[in-house]
Structure formats: C-alpha cells, structure tokens
C-alpha positions, -999 to +999 in steps of 0.1 A: -472+087-580-435+084-575-418+057-598-388+036-581-369+026-609-339-003-602-315-023-614-320-057-616-301-088-628-312-102-662-308-137-670-325-156-700-317-197-707-331-219-735-339-221-773-353-202-801-364-220-835-344-202-866-345-221-898-367-247-874-335-256-854-334-249-822-305-227-810-298-228-773-289-192-758-276-180-724-277-142-717-269-129-681-262-091-679-274-062-657-306-049-673-309-008-670-337+009-676-334+037-702-359+070-705-355+099-723-349+124-692-314+094-684-309+094-727-271+115-719-254+120-751-247+095-774-278+075-756-300+100-769-295+088-809-301+046-797-331+060-774-345+072-806-338+040-827-350+018-800-382+040-801-387+038-843-422+032-849-412+002-873-383-016-861-379-002-823-369-026-797-378-030-764-344-044-754-309-037-764-286-061-755-248-060-754-222-082-773-205-092-736-246-102-723-247-132-748-230-161-730-239-187-758-265-179-790-252-152-802-279-141-833-262-117-858-251-081-841-239-050-855-218-017-841-236+016-829-210+040-816-199+078-808-177+073-847-206+067-862-212+095-887-245+113-896-255+092-925-245+060-907-274+069-878-298+077-905-293+045-921-293+023-890-318+002-882-328-030-853-342-044-894-328-088-889-314-082-858-353-081-841-362-114-817-388-124-796-382-127-758-404-154-741-409-145-705-410-177-691-371-181-701-365-150-683-348-153-642-346-122-618-307-134-604-303-113-575-327-100-551-312-061-559-334-038-540-325-001-531-303-001-498-316+020-467-291+027-443-266+056-435-239+039-425-213+009-437-187-007-420-155+000-448-137-033-457-108-042-443-085-049-466-097-016-485-084+006-452-053-016-456-045-011-494-053+023-484-024+030-464-004+009-482+003+041-509+021+055-478+056+062-492+087+068-460+097+108-462+063+120-482+047+150-477+006+150-480-020+179-488-052+176-467-083+193-483-080+225-461-043+227-476-024+219-442+009+196-450+019+165-433+046+139-434+040+102-437+043+095-399+018+118-390-009+107-416-003+072-402-006+084-367-036+105-371-054+076-391-047+050-365-055+084-338-091+088-356-094+045-356-092+046-321-114+072-313-148+058-331-135+025-319-136+043-282-172+056-294-190+022-301-175+014-266-198+038-254-227+027-277-222-012-267-221+003-225-254+024-235-270-005-252-274-031-224-258-010-187-274+019-164-251+036-136-221+040-153-195+054-132-164+070-147-131+088-130-118+118-141-104+098-175-136+086-189-127+050-181-159+032-168-152+019-132-185+009-125-218-004-145-247-023-140-265-046-167-299-040-177-318-070-178-349-059-199-329-038-225-306-067-226-333-094-233-351-068-256-319-070-278-321-105-275-353-111-281-359-090-316-324-107-332-338-141-324-374-134-333-355-123-365-336-157-369-372-179-364-348-191-330-365-221-310-393-214-279-369-231-252-343-200-263-371-169-268-389-187-233-350-183-210-346-144-227-381-136-215-378-152-183-343-124-181-364-101-185-392-104-158-368-118-134-335-104-137-314-143-136-294-149-153-306-180-172-291-183-207-266-209-200-294-233-195-308-225-232-308-254-261-277-236-283-258-205-265-238-199-294-263-186-308-267-159-285-232-157-282-225-150-319-256-121-316-235-107-295-203-107-308-215-096-341-234-067-322-200-054-306-176-060-343-201-041-360-197-007-333-161-014-319-143-032-346-157-020-379-149+015-390-186+026-402-185+053-426-216+069-446-219+050-480-236+021-498-232-003-522-238+009-557-240-009-592-218-001-619-236+013-652-221+012-683-207+056-696-211+041-729-231+064-755-233+084-722-208+117-727-203+141-748-229+166-766-246+150-796-282+157-803-309+180-795-318+201-770-342+177-759-321+153-742-296+160-710-262+167-716-239+144-683-214+162-668-215+198-689-202+171-722-172+168-699-155+135-706-150+114-674-119+118-656-100+085-649-077+110-635-081+147-631-058+174-621-064+168-585-053+127-592-086+118-578-109+100-602-149+117-618-180+099-614-218+103-616-239+088-594-279+086-588-292+113-572-303+087-540-271+087-530-270+119-512-304+111-497-294+114-459-283+152-464-310+163-490-329+185-472-366+166-479-385+195-497-359+191-527-356+152-527-380+147-555-369+182-574-336+168-594-330+202-606-334+221-573-316+189-554-289+191-579-283+232-577-280+226-540-252+202-539-233+224-567-240+252-549-227+233-520-192+226-530-204+189-531-206+178-564-191+198-592-212+223-617-221+254-621-232+274-593-260+294-592-255+332-600-229+324-623-212+311-656-186+289-654-182+253-643-167+250-608-142+218-598-156+200-564-130+183-544-128+142-545-151+138-507-154+095-517-136+064-512-148+040-534-135+007-535-145-030-546-146-067-529-120-082-532-099-055-525-064-066-546-051-037-551-046+002-550-064-003-587-093-013-566-097+020-541-102+051-557-109+088-548-142+101-565-153+131-575-188+136-583-193+158-616-226+150-620-264+131-607-289+112-629-320+116-621-349+084-613-332+055-612-315+043-573-280+028-564-266+030-597-232+047-605-216+058-638-170+057-639-146+064-668-142+039-693-104+030-681-123+022-652-138-016-669-106-025-679-082-019-648-105-036-621-123-061-642-161-050-646-185-065-671-212-048-653-230-080-643-243-064-615-207-058-600-207-041-572-183-009-561-189+002-522-189+039-515-182+061-480-182+098-484-176+124-464-203+130-435-221+168-437-236+190-420-269+208-431-276+234-411-309+252-413-311+294-413-342+313-413-344+344-435-365+376-426-396+390-446-376+423-465-390+448-488-384+418-521-397+391-500-423+394-481-426+363-462-399+347-439-380+319-461-355+289-447-318+289-463-302+250-458-263+253-460-242+219-459-204+213-447-182+193-434-169+208-406-180+191-373-171+204-336-147+179-318-166+172-288-202+182-299-201+157-324-171+133-321-181+103-340-187+126-373-154+145-361-135+113-366-154+098-392-140+131-416-109+128-402-104+093-413-119+095-447-097+131-455-061+115-443-074+084-468-089+105-495-054+128-498-034+091-496-055+078-528-053+115-546-018+119-543-015+083-554-037+092-588-013+120-593+017+102-593+001+077-621-009+106-640 
C-alpha cells in the first residue's frame, strides 16, 4: 500500500471554555505531517515529545498560527540544553480541538503536470539584473557579455514561440506546406480536429446545448456555422487561451510547491534512528556559486526518475546524486559533492529580485508531496508566513537514456543503466534544447546577482 500525504491548509474558528468563560479563537496555517522518517535534525526531539506516553499530543501549533485566542505557549528550539530537553513537557499546554471547528480552506491536492508557464513578471525581473559591460559565466564555463546574453534569451523565447505556433497548426490543420525557409505558405483546416477540441473544452465548462449542437454540426458537415451560436465569446476565449498557452507563455518543466519551515530540521541532533538533512549542513541563503540551497520532496523529480526507482526512496536519491542533479555523496565515494543550481524559483507576485532565486537542491525528503524547504533567511526576505505560501519552481530539462549492460563473469544476467544529462540535440529535440538555453541564461544571471550580494 502506498500512502499519499500532502500539505493541507488548516483553519479553526470557535470558542473553548476556560474556567467557565468562553474564549474565542481563530487559527490558520499550513498543516504538515510529521513521522519518524521526516524527523530531521532537532525535529527528532520534538517528535519524541509529541509521542510522550503521558503528555503526548496529536498536533503542535506555532505562535504565528494563532490569530486570536492564544493559550499559553512555551519555547522549544535547537538552543535548548540536554537538561532543558529532559525537563520539557506539554503538561498544562494541552487542549482538545473539536473536529466540527476544523476547516480545510484550500484544495491542495498534488499537481500532476510536467510543464508550467513561467510568470511574466518573473521573466522580466530576471532580466532586470543584467548590467552593461558585465560578463557572465554559464554552467558550461562559457563566458558571455551582457549584450550576448540578452540576445540569447530573446532568441530562445522566439524559438519556443515558433515551436508553439507549429503545435497550434498541427492541432487544427492538415496539408501544411512550407517554403525553403520553413514558413507556412498554405494549410487546410480540419473540421473534425477543430470540433473535437472545442467540444471537449465546452463539455468541461458545462456549455449549453445550442453551442454543443453547432460544434457537432461543424464536425459532420464541415460548414462554418459557429457564428450562429448564442455565445461566440466563449469559443473565442477557449481559442485565445490555447494559443496564448502555446505561443505566448514561456512553458518550462516545473510545478508550484508549498513552503515548509526549516525550523528544527537542520543539524545533526539525536540518535541514528532519525535521518539527517543535507548531511547535517546548514541551508545556505547564498552559497559559493551564488545560488540558494533548498530541499524538495522527491516527487519534484518523478518525471525524470526511472519508473523502478520512484517508490524506493534511498535508490532514487542516490540516482539523483550520481547524475549530478542534487548534491550528496556519490556511490563508491566518501566526499560530499555539490551539484550546480538547476531550478529558477519565484513567488507571485514577483515584486523584485528578492522574489526570484536560483536553487541548488542539497537533499530530498520522502513521503510528503509538493513540499520545499528553504533557508530560514528566505522567510524574512519574501515575507512568507507558511500560510500555504507557494513557490513556483522551473527546472532544467533532463534527457534520461537507457543502456543495457550485457552479463559478464560477475553478473550472469544483463542489467539496465539509466543516465541523465541536460544536453539535447537542437535538431532532434528543439523544444527541450531552447528551454535549457533559456534556463541556463536565467540561472547565470541570478547566480551572478547572488555573488554580488554575498
């Protein structure tokens, strides 16, 4: 059995009786599950106290979550001594929370998508850090000047837009004829393709019978009768949205992730029964390459992980390390290896450079989904309060190749090896090539800005 455990938005409103007096309360915050497998660093001590046989609790509430009606409260943190930990207890601070008062405020089911449109403002803010007469070093060591990096960014956007135009044409048209330069000189609308697309979109929007009948007649007769429908704006909006998504939007692999506090997760504390986050290293707001350290849930990499590794956390994590996708100790090695930043992360609204960062993943966490952990400084810079704060993450594309290794004296049976690289052939995989070109430009700009701040 596989358990799917996600972040929920918790709120509770009501009153509790205290010494015969009703005390009103209102609580609101992100609710994260905690298990032994997720108890990194000092959180392991918290986990033990929450499971105390006499004064254990089911849920711990932090001060920022209480909007009205705070009751008691006490300090618990990494600065506590062994004596403080020994004497700590939730005694006197425990109260019951009625289920009737609890609300699930927001649908936070995991997103299942491979591509995400990069925010327009995020793209602009990334460009705003370019300085005249400045040189920038790309991930492959290539040094480029500011003018060239601008040209390459705009050229990559242009190429991706052209690929989107081709997708729109292939969606609705047949008999497409191009000249020597690749420009379309003639094409023919396929009524069946067009009607299938419009009908499917309208059905998802609970359209009325008049519009659906007009679309179905188009499929049967090929006659352009859509002008007779009662609400043509509905169909126009569907087409405009589809074209914008493919031609205008900058679509990059990624997803929206929910921020989880790093509180209590850093450092090597506790016994060997509990995991250690990032090998005990503190998450750096600005590391040596100018990017920011981050930890994400393993599902962020599901679209590139070989299928047989998705449900084996330890092997999946090791595969990501061995392929330089995340930092860690590689197989048959003892030294920590730092990967390079491969994610552009930003908040919406993206108001300034402080809202967008290049991320280097230094660890992954199991069980939960759609979760990201960032350095504690990030909270103050962006104004996060863990009230289901979303961080939008766009990642470099990876090309996973499969190699069959024939059996030898040591291994009688053949084995399969999977390798990942960010290199794509421009002619064979143009969309992935130009997506990575754009991402590499943005990452270089953000890492350079980070170095200047540090």
